[in-house]
Biopython code that builds the backbone (N, CA, C, O; Angstrom):
import numpy as np
from Bio.PDB.StructureBuilder import StructureBuilder

atoms = [
    (1, "UNK", "N", (108.562, 136.107, 120.794)),
    (1, "UNK", "CA", (107.131, 136.282, 120.783)),
    (1, "UNK", "C", (106.647, 136.339, 122.225)),
    (1, "UNK", "O", (107.106, 135.584, 123.082)),
    (2, "UNK", "N", (105.730, 137.232, 122.470)),
    (2, "UNK", "CA", (105.089, 137.256, 123.774)),
    (2, "UNK", "C", (103.611, 137.577, 123.592)),
    (2, "UNK", "O", (103.165, 137.906, 122.492)),
    (3, "UNK", "N", (102.886, 137.481, 124.645)),
    (3, "UNK", "CA", (101.443, 137.645, 124.603)),
    (3, "UNK", "C", (101.016, 138.897, 125.345)),
    (3, "UNK", "O", (101.719, 139.388, 126.228)),
    (4, "UNK", "N", (99.851, 139.405, 124.970)),
    (4, "UNK", "CA", (99.180, 140.458, 125.713)),
    (4, "UNK", "C", (97.834, 139.884, 126.123)),
    (4, "UNK", "O", (97.070, 139.409, 125.282)),
    (5, "UNK", "N", (97.548, 139.929, 127.416)),
    (5, "UNK", "CA", (96.259, 139.477, 127.928)),
    (5, "UNK", "C", (95.492, 140.724, 128.351)),
    (5, "UNK", "O", (95.931, 141.467, 129.229)),
    (6, "UNK", "N", (94.352, 140.942, 127.724)),
    (6, "UNK", "CA", (93.474, 142.043, 128.107)),
    (6, "UNK", "C", (92.366, 141.433, 128.939)),
    (6, "UNK", "O", (91.671, 140.523, 128.487)),
    (7, "UNK", "N", (92.197, 141.934, 130.162)),
    (7, "UNK", "CA", (91.203, 141.333, 131.035)),
    (7, "UNK", "C", (90.869, 142.187, 132.230)),
    (7, "UNK", "O", (91.210, 143.368, 132.307)),
    (8, "UNK", "N", (90.190, 141.547, 133.161)),
    (8, "UNK", "CA", (89.766, 142.198, 134.399)),
    (8, "UNK", "C", (90.085, 141.264, 135.561)),
    (8, "UNK", "O", (90.032, 140.041, 135.426)),
    (9, "UNK", "N", (90.412, 141.852, 136.687)),
    (9, "UNK", "CA", (90.784, 141.052, 137.852)),
    (9, "UNK", "C", (89.642, 140.177, 138.368)),
    (9, "UNK", "O", (89.892, 139.153, 139.002)),
    (10, "UNK", "N", (88.390, 140.566, 138.104)),
    (10, "UNK", "CA", (87.239, 139.791, 138.565)),
    (10, "UNK", "C", (86.908, 138.624, 137.628)),
    (10, "UNK", "O", (86.067, 137.788, 137.961)),
    (11, "UNK", "N", (87.556, 138.558, 136.469)),
    (11, "UNK", "CA", (87.229, 137.568, 135.433)),
    (11, "UNK", "C", (87.978, 136.257, 135.682)),
    (11, "UNK", "O", (89.208, 136.225, 135.667)),
    (12, "UNK", "N", (87.226, 135.179, 135.909)),
    (12, "UNK", "CA", (87.838, 133.873, 136.166)),
    (12, "UNK", "C", (88.602, 133.357, 134.947)),
    (12, "UNK", "O", (89.661, 132.746, 135.099)),
    (13, "UNK", "N", (88.081, 133.593, 133.738)),
    (13, "UNK", "CA", (88.776, 133.171, 132.529)),
    (13, "UNK", "C", (90.105, 133.887, 132.356)),
    (13, "UNK", "O", (91.090, 133.296, 131.914)),
    (14, "UNK", "N", (90.122, 135.177, 132.713)),
    (14, "UNK", "CA", (91.357, 135.964, 132.630)),
    (14, "UNK", "C", (92.403, 135.407, 133.585)),
    (14, "UNK", "O", (93.579, 135.287, 133.241)),
    (15, "UNK", "N", (91.957, 135.070, 134.791)),
    (15, "UNK", "CA", (92.874, 134.495, 135.778)),
    (15, "UNK", "C", (93.422, 133.157, 135.295)),
    (15, "UNK", "O", (94.606, 132.866, 135.467)),
    (16, "UNK", "N", (92.559, 132.343, 134.690)),
    (16, "UNK", "CA", (92.979, 131.027, 134.209)),
    (16, "UNK", "C", (94.029, 131.155, 133.104)),
    (16, "UNK", "O", (95.016, 130.419, 133.095)),
    (17, "UNK", "N", (93.817, 132.086, 132.175)),
    (17, "UNK", "CA", (94.780, 132.293, 131.092)),
    (17, "UNK", "C", (96.120, 132.753, 131.655)),
    (17, "UNK", "O", (97.170, 132.256, 131.250)),
    (18, "UNK", "N", (96.084, 133.697, 132.585)),
    (18, "UNK", "CA", (97.322, 134.207, 133.174)),
    (18, "UNK", "C", (98.058, 133.111, 133.951)),
    (18, "UNK", "O", (99.284, 133.021, 133.886)),
    (19, "UNK", "N", (97.318, 132.285, 134.679)),
    (19, "UNK", "CA", (97.946, 131.179, 135.407)),
    (19, "UNK", "C", (98.602, 130.196, 134.447)),
    (19, "UNK", "O", (99.710, 129.722, 134.695)),
    (20, "UNK", "N", (97.911, 129.890, 133.345)),
    (20, "UNK", "CA", (98.456, 128.935, 132.376)),
    (20, "UNK", "C", (99.724, 129.484, 131.735)),
    (20, "UNK", "O", (100.725, 128.774, 131.644)),
    (21, "UNK", "N", (99.698, 130.737, 131.290)),
    (21, "UNK", "CA", (100.889, 131.324, 130.675)),
    (21, "UNK", "C", (102.050, 131.370, 131.660)),
    (21, "UNK", "O", (103.194, 131.107, 131.289)),
    (22, "UNK", "N", (101.759, 131.701, 132.908)),
    (22, "UNK", "CA", (102.801, 131.742, 133.928)),
    (22, "UNK", "C", (103.360, 130.353, 134.189)),
    (22, "UNK", "O", (104.570, 130.189, 134.347)),
    (23, "UNK", "N", (102.485, 129.349, 134.236)),
    (23, "UNK", "CA", (102.925, 127.987, 134.553)),
    (23, "UNK", "C", (103.829, 127.389, 133.487)),
    (23, "UNK", "O", (104.633, 126.504, 133.779)),
    (24, "UNK", "N", (103.702, 127.874, 132.239)),
    (24, "UNK", "CA", (104.566, 127.365, 131.166)),
    (24, "UNK", "C", (105.670, 128.369, 130.815)),
    (24, "UNK", "O", (106.298, 128.280, 129.760)),
    (25, "UNK", "N", (105.891, 129.331, 131.728)),
    (25, "UNK", "CA", (106.964, 130.315, 131.581)),
    (25, "UNK", "C", (106.883, 131.138, 130.299)),
    (25, "UNK", "O", (107.907, 131.457, 129.696)),
    (26, "UNK", "N", (105.662, 131.481, 129.882)),
    (26, "UNK", "CA", (105.476, 132.330, 128.706)),
    (26, "UNK", "C", (105.416, 133.781, 129.154)),
    (26, "UNK", "O", (104.716, 134.120, 130.109)),
    (27, "UNK", "N", (106.154, 134.633, 128.458)),
    (27, "UNK", "CA", (106.107, 136.062, 128.753)),
    (27, "UNK", "C", (104.767, 136.627, 128.293)),
    (27, "UNK", "O", (104.264, 136.269, 127.228)),
    (28, "UNK", "N", (104.200, 137.507, 129.098)),
    (28, "UNK", "CA", (102.982, 138.195, 128.687)),
    (28, "UNK", "C", (102.872, 139.511, 129.435)),
    (28, "UNK", "O", (103.415, 139.685, 130.526)),
    (29, "UNK", "N", (102.154, 140.427, 128.811)),
    (29, "UNK", "CA", (101.804, 141.690, 129.445)),
    (29, "UNK", "C", (100.323, 141.629, 129.766)),
    (29, "UNK", "O", (99.532, 141.122, 128.971)),
    (30, "UNK", "N", (99.950, 142.135, 130.909)),
    (30, "UNK", "CA", (98.550, 142.140, 131.326)),
    (30, "UNK", "C", (98.026, 143.563, 131.267)),
    (30, "UNK", "O", (98.594, 144.471, 131.874)),
    (31, "UNK", "N", (96.946, 143.750, 130.537)),
    (31, "UNK", "CA", (96.289, 145.048, 130.433)),
    (31, "UNK", "C", (94.931, 144.920, 131.107)),
    (31, "UNK", "O", (94.035, 144.239, 130.609)),
    (32, "UNK", "N", (94.795, 145.580, 132.236)),
    (32, "UNK", "CA", (93.527, 145.540, 132.967)),
    (32, "UNK", "C", (92.606, 146.613, 132.393)),
    (32, "UNK", "O", (92.976, 147.783, 132.302)),
    (33, "UNK", "N", (91.398, 146.196, 132.005)),
    (33, "UNK", "CA", (90.467, 147.164, 131.433)),
    (33, "UNK", "C", (89.908, 148.065, 132.529)),
    (33, "UNK", "O", (89.754, 147.637, 133.673)),
    (34, "UNK", "N", (89.604, 149.310, 132.178)),
    (34, "UNK", "CA", (88.963, 150.194, 133.152)),
    (34, "UNK", "C", (87.551, 149.695, 133.451)),
    (34, "UNK", "O", (86.962, 148.996, 132.627)),
    (35, "UNK", "N", (87.000, 150.039, 134.606)),
    (35, "UNK", "CA", (85.653, 149.583, 134.936)),
    (35, "UNK", "C", (84.584, 150.234, 134.050)),
    (35, "UNK", "O", (84.758, 151.341, 133.541)),
    (36, "UNK", "N", (83.482, 149.512, 133.886)),
    (36, "UNK", "CA", (82.315, 150.060, 133.205)),
    (36, "UNK", "C", (82.430, 150.156, 131.701)),
    (36, "UNK", "O", (83.207, 149.444, 131.064)),
    (37, "UNK", "N", (81.634, 151.055, 131.152)),
    (37, "UNK", "CA", (81.528, 151.230, 129.701)),
    (37, "UNK", "C", (82.875, 151.543, 129.057)),
    (37, "UNK", "O", (83.163, 151.070, 127.958)),
    (38, "UNK", "N", (83.691, 152.330, 129.731)),
    (38, "UNK", "CA", (84.999, 152.697, 129.185)),
    (38, "UNK", "C", (85.843, 151.443, 128.916)),
    (38, "UNK", "O", (86.523, 151.356, 127.893)),
    (39, "UNK", "N", (85.794, 150.483, 129.834)),
    (39, "UNK", "CA", (86.549, 149.249, 129.657)),
    (39, "UNK", "C", (86.049, 148.424, 128.496)),
    (39, "UNK", "O", (86.837, 147.930, 127.689)),
    (40, "UNK", "N", (84.726, 148.270, 128.408)),
    (40, "UNK", "CA", (84.158, 147.473, 127.321)),
    (40, "UNK", "C", (84.380, 148.152, 125.976)),
    (40, "UNK", "O", (84.611, 147.477, 124.973)),
    (41, "UNK", "N", (84.313, 149.474, 125.943)),
    (41, "UNK", "CA", (84.602, 150.195, 124.699)),
    (41, "UNK", "C", (86.047, 149.962, 124.265)),
    (41, "UNK", "O", (86.324, 149.794, 123.078)),
    (42, "UNK", "N", (86.965, 149.951, 125.230)),
    (42, "UNK", "CA", (88.376, 149.702, 124.934)),
    (42, "UNK", "C", (88.562, 148.307, 124.339)),
    (42, "UNK", "O", (89.224, 148.150, 123.313)),
    (43, "UNK", "N", (87.978, 147.299, 124.981)),
    (43, "UNK", "CA", (88.107, 145.919, 124.492)),
    (43, "UNK", "C", (87.549, 145.804, 123.082)),
    (43, "UNK", "O", (88.159, 145.181, 122.213)),
    (44, "UNK", "N", (86.395, 146.403, 122.859)),
    (44, "UNK", "CA", (85.779, 146.327, 121.533)),
    (44, "UNK", "C", (86.636, 147.030, 120.478)),
    (44, "UNK", "O", (86.750, 146.549, 119.351)),
    (45, "UNK", "N", (87.230, 148.151, 120.835)),
    (45, "UNK", "CA", (88.083, 148.876, 119.893)),
    (45, "UNK", "C", (89.306, 148.042, 119.509)),
    (45, "UNK", "O", (89.709, 148.030, 118.346)),
    (46, "UNK", "N", (89.891, 147.350, 120.478)),
    (46, "UNK", "CA", (91.108, 146.570, 120.224)),
    (46, "UNK", "C", (90.806, 145.245, 119.535)),
    (46, "UNK", "O", (91.543, 144.827, 118.642)),
    (47, "UNK", "N", (89.715, 144.577, 119.951)),
    (47, "UNK", "CA", (89.476, 143.215, 119.473)),
    (47, "UNK", "C", (88.264, 143.057, 118.553)),
    (47, "UNK", "O", (88.137, 142.046, 117.862)),
    (48, "UNK", "N", (87.377, 144.050, 118.541)),
    (48, "UNK", "CA", (86.155, 143.913, 117.756)),
    (48, "UNK", "C", (85.052, 143.196, 118.510)),
    (48, "UNK", "O", (83.971, 142.979, 117.962)),
    (49, "UNK", "N", (85.304, 142.825, 119.760)),
    (49, "UNK", "CA", (84.326, 142.111, 120.593)),
    (49, "UNK", "C", (84.289, 142.730, 121.980)),
    (49, "UNK", "O", (85.222, 143.414, 122.400)),
    (50, "UNK", "N", (83.203, 142.479, 122.674)),
    (50, "UNK", "CA", (83.075, 142.954, 124.046)),
    (50, "UNK", "C", (83.180, 141.747, 124.973)),
    (50, "UNK", "O", (82.220, 141.383, 125.653)),
    (51, "UNK", "N", (84.358, 141.135, 124.987)),
    (51, "UNK", "CA", (84.560, 139.929, 125.787)),
    (51, "UNK", "C", (85.999, 139.868, 126.281)),
    (51, "UNK", "O", (86.928, 140.261, 125.575)),
    (52, "UNK", "N", (86.170, 139.377, 127.487)),
    (52, "UNK", "CA", (87.493, 139.116, 128.042)),
    (52, "UNK", "C", (87.500, 137.686, 128.550)),
    (52, "UNK", "O", (86.443, 137.177, 128.923)),
    (53, "UNK", "N", (88.621, 137.030, 128.580)),
    (53, "UNK", "CA", (89.933, 137.543, 128.236)),
    (53, "UNK", "C", (90.127, 137.646, 126.728)),
    (53, "UNK", "O", (89.555, 136.877, 125.956)),
    (54, "UNK", "N", (90.941, 138.605, 126.331)),
    (54, "UNK", "CA", (91.392, 138.709, 124.957)),
    (54, "UNK", "C", (92.897, 138.454, 125.008)),
    (54, "UNK", "O", (93.628, 139.142, 125.720)),
    (55, "UNK", "N", (93.342, 137.480, 124.262)),
    (55, "UNK", "CA", (94.761, 137.124, 124.254)),
    (55, "UNK", "C", (95.315, 137.464, 122.878)),
    (55, "UNK", "O", (94.850, 136.946, 121.862)),
    (56, "UNK", "N", (96.311, 138.337, 122.857)),
    (56, "UNK", "CA", (96.916, 138.787, 121.610)),
    (56, "UNK", "C", (98.389, 138.402, 121.600)),
    (56, "UNK", "O", (99.024, 138.291, 122.649)),
    (57, "UNK", "N", (98.921, 138.201, 120.401)),
    (57, "UNK", "CA", (100.341, 137.933, 120.236)),
    (57, "UNK", "C", (101.040, 139.229, 119.858)),
    (57, "UNK", "O", (100.473, 140.072, 119.164)),
    (58, "UNK", "N", (102.261, 139.379, 120.315)),
    (58, "UNK", "CA", (103.065, 140.531, 119.906)),
    (58, "UNK", "C", (104.192, 140.032, 119.001)),
    (58, "UNK", "O", (105.023, 139.224, 119.417)),
    (59, "UNK", "N", (104.210, 140.511, 117.788)),
    (59, "UNK", "CA", (105.274, 140.189, 116.848)),
    (59, "UNK", "C", (105.933, 141.482, 116.404)),
    (59, "UNK", "O", (105.291, 142.531, 116.356)),
    (60, "UNK", "N", (107.206, 141.406, 116.083)),
    (60, "UNK", "CA", (107.920, 142.602, 115.609)),
    (60, "UNK", "C", (107.350, 143.074, 114.280)),
    (60, "UNK", "O", (107.224, 144.275, 114.044)),
    (61, "UNK", "N", (107.004, 142.123, 113.409)),
    (61, "UNK", "CA", (106.473, 142.496, 112.107)),
    (61, "UNK", "C", (105.699, 141.314, 111.523)),
    (61, "UNK", "O", (105.646, 140.236, 112.115)),
    (62, "UNK", "N", (105.107, 141.537, 110.363)),
    (62, "UNK", "CA", (104.308, 140.500, 109.717)),
    (62, "UNK", "C", (105.145, 139.288, 109.336)),
    (62, "UNK", "O", (104.655, 138.159, 109.364)),
    (63, "UNK", "N", (106.401, 139.515, 108.981)),
    (63, "UNK", "CA", (107.297, 138.405, 108.627)),
    (63, "UNK", "C", (107.466, 137.458, 109.820)),
    (63, "UNK", "O", (107.447, 136.239, 109.650)),
    (64, "UNK", "N", (107.631, 138.013, 111.023)),
    (64, "UNK", "CA", (107.762, 137.183, 112.223)),
    (64, "UNK", "C", (106.474, 136.396, 112.479)),
    (64, "UNK", "O", (106.521, 135.240, 112.900)),
    (65, "UNK", "N", (105.329, 137.028, 112.224)),
    (65, "UNK", "CA", (104.045, 136.348, 112.389)),
    (65, "UNK", "C", (103.960, 135.144, 111.450)),
    (65, "UNK", "O", (103.654, 134.034, 111.886)),
    (66, "UNK", "N", (104.231, 135.365, 110.165)),
    (66, "UNK", "CA", (104.157, 134.263, 109.200)),
    (66, "UNK", "C", (105.154, 133.162, 109.534)),
    (66, "UNK", "O", (104.840, 131.979, 109.406)),
    (67, "UNK", "N", (106.326, 133.538, 109.950)),
    (67, "UNK", "CA", (107.343, 132.560, 110.308)),
    (67, "UNK", "C", (106.877, 131.686, 111.468)),
    (67, "UNK", "O", (107.082, 130.473, 111.458)),
    (68, "UNK", "N", (106.255, 132.302, 112.463)),
    (68, "UNK", "CA", (105.796, 131.523, 113.614)),
    (68, "UNK", "C", (104.654, 130.586, 113.223)),
    (68, "UNK", "O", (104.569, 129.468, 113.730)),
    (69, "UNK", "N", (103.781, 131.034, 112.329)),
    (69, "UNK", "CA", (102.676, 130.184, 111.866)),
    (69, "UNK", "C", (103.237, 129.015, 111.060)),
    (69, "UNK", "O", (102.835, 127.870, 111.265)),
    (70, "UNK", "N", (104.147, 129.294, 110.159)),
    (70, "UNK", "CA", (104.745, 128.234, 109.343)),
    (70, "UNK", "C", (105.505, 127.233, 110.213)),
    (70, "UNK", "O", (105.566, 126.048, 109.888)),
    (71, "UNK", "N", (106.082, 127.707, 111.314)),
    (71, "UNK", "CA", (106.831, 126.844, 112.224)),
    (71, "UNK", "C", (105.970, 125.817, 112.933)),
    (71, "UNK", "O", (106.490, 124.853, 113.496)),
    (72, "UNK", "N", (104.652, 126.012, 112.911)),
    (72, "UNK", "CA", (103.754, 125.049, 113.548)),
    (72, "UNK", "C", (103.598, 123.783, 112.724)),
    (72, "UNK", "O", (103.188, 122.747, 113.249)),
    (73, "UNK", "N", (103.925, 123.855, 111.432)),
    (73, "UNK", "CA", (103.842, 122.688, 110.567)),
    (73, "UNK", "C", (102.427, 122.262, 110.222)),
    (73, "UNK", "O", (102.188, 121.097, 109.907)),
    (74, "UNK", "N", (101.493, 123.190, 110.279)),
    (74, "UNK", "CA", (100.103, 122.869, 109.959)),
    (74, "UNK", "C", (99.898, 122.846, 108.452)),
    (74, "UNK", "O", (100.444, 123.693, 107.745)),
    (75, "UNK", "N", (99.119, 121.889, 107.945)),
    (75, "UNK", "CA", (98.893, 121.842, 106.500)),
    (75, "UNK", "C", (97.985, 122.997, 106.065)),
    (75, "UNK", "O", (97.027, 123.343, 106.756)),
    (76, "UNK", "N", (98.302, 123.583, 104.914)),
    (76, "UNK", "CA", (97.446, 124.635, 104.378)),
    (76, "UNK", "C", (96.307, 124.004, 103.618)),
    (76, "UNK", "O", (96.414, 122.880, 103.126)),
    (77, "UNK", "N", (95.206, 124.744, 103.524)),
    (77, "UNK", "CA", (94.069, 124.275, 102.745)),
    (77, "UNK", "C", (93.462, 125.459, 102.021)),
    (77, "UNK", "O", (93.686, 126.612, 102.389)),
    (78, "UNK", "N", (92.704, 125.168, 101.005)),
    (78, "UNK", "CA", (92.007, 126.215, 100.274)),
    (78, "UNK", "C", (90.850, 126.729, 101.126)),
    (78, "UNK", "O", (90.170, 125.951, 101.796)),
    (79, "UNK", "N", (90.632, 128.033, 101.097)),
    (79, "UNK", "CA", (89.502, 128.610, 101.811)),
    (79, "UNK", "C", (88.222, 128.367, 101.028)),
    (79, "UNK", "O", (88.226, 128.357, 99.797)),
    (80, "UNK", "N", (87.130, 128.173, 101.753)),
    (80, "UNK", "CA", (85.833, 128.042, 101.095)),
    (80, "UNK", "C", (85.365, 129.421, 100.649)),
    (80, "UNK", "O", (85.894, 130.436, 101.103)),
    (81, "UNK", "N", (84.381, 129.462, 99.768)),
    (81, "UNK", "CA", (83.848, 130.752, 99.316)),
    (81, "UNK", "C", (83.237, 131.517, 100.489)),
    (81, "UNK", "O", (83.358, 132.740, 100.560)),
    (82, "UNK", "N", (82.581, 130.807, 101.409)),
    (82, "UNK", "CA", (81.992, 131.460, 102.579)),
    (82, "UNK", "C", (83.073, 132.088, 103.463)),
    (82, "UNK", "O", (82.890, 133.194, 103.971)),
    (83, "UNK", "N", (84.201, 131.388, 103.648)),
    (83, "UNK", "CA", (85.299, 131.930, 104.442)),
    (83, "UNK", "C", (85.891, 133.181, 103.795)),
    (83, "UNK", "O", (86.188, 134.164, 104.474)),
    (84, "UNK", "N", (86.057, 133.128, 102.487)),
    (84, "UNK", "CA", (86.591, 134.287, 101.765)),
    (84, "UNK", "C", (85.624, 135.462, 101.905)),
    (84, "UNK", "O", (86.051, 136.594, 102.130)),
    (85, "UNK", "N", (84.324, 135.196, 101.772)),
    (85, "UNK", "CA", (83.318, 136.266, 101.910)),
    (85, "UNK", "C", (83.368, 136.870, 103.315)),
    (85, "UNK", "O", (83.277, 138.088, 103.463)),
    (86, "UNK", "N", (83.514, 136.027, 104.357)),
    (86, "UNK", "CA", (83.590, 136.521, 105.739)),
    (86, "UNK", "C", (84.803, 137.424, 105.927)),
    (86, "UNK", "O", (84.717, 138.449, 106.604)),
    (87, "UNK", "N", (85.925, 137.051, 105.334)),
    (87, "UNK", "CA", (87.145, 137.832, 105.477)),
    (87, "UNK", "C", (87.014, 139.161, 104.736)),
    (87, "UNK", "O", (87.480, 140.192, 105.222)),
    (88, "UNK", "N", (86.387, 139.141, 103.573)),
    (88, "UNK", "CA", (86.252, 140.349, 102.759)),
    (88, "UNK", "C", (85.229, 141.337, 103.305)),
    (88, "UNK", "O", (85.239, 142.507, 102.923)),
    (89, "UNK", "N", (84.350, 140.886, 104.191)),
    (89, "UNK", "CA", (83.319, 141.799, 104.736)),
    (89, "UNK", "C", (83.899, 142.883, 105.591)),
    (89, "UNK", "O", (83.161, 143.719, 106.114)),
]
sb = StructureBuilder()
sb.init_structure("model")
sb.init_model(0)
sb.init_chain("A")
sb.init_seg("    ")
for serial, (resi, resn, name, xyz) in enumerate(atoms, 1):
    if name == "N":
        sb.init_residue(resn, " ", resi, " ")
    sb.init_atom(name, np.array(xyz, "f"), 0.0, 1.0, " ", f" {name:<3s}", serial, name[0])
structure = sb.get_structure()
């Protein structure tokens, strides 16, 4: 598993995320957004938001994603009706 960080060199949050990933020896790819509207349009297209940093995980397939989530040992819970409605929108 590795990460993709989408950001800008002027963004302090982007720098902080990259420093943290580097300090714990996590592999990541850095995608610098183009300046101006083109950059924000790109971020929104990829993430659905106009905000950086955007940190994404790279998995080979959905099975690897589920395996990594299950490996965290977090308890599952039932979703509320509001959560289900938000997901279905």
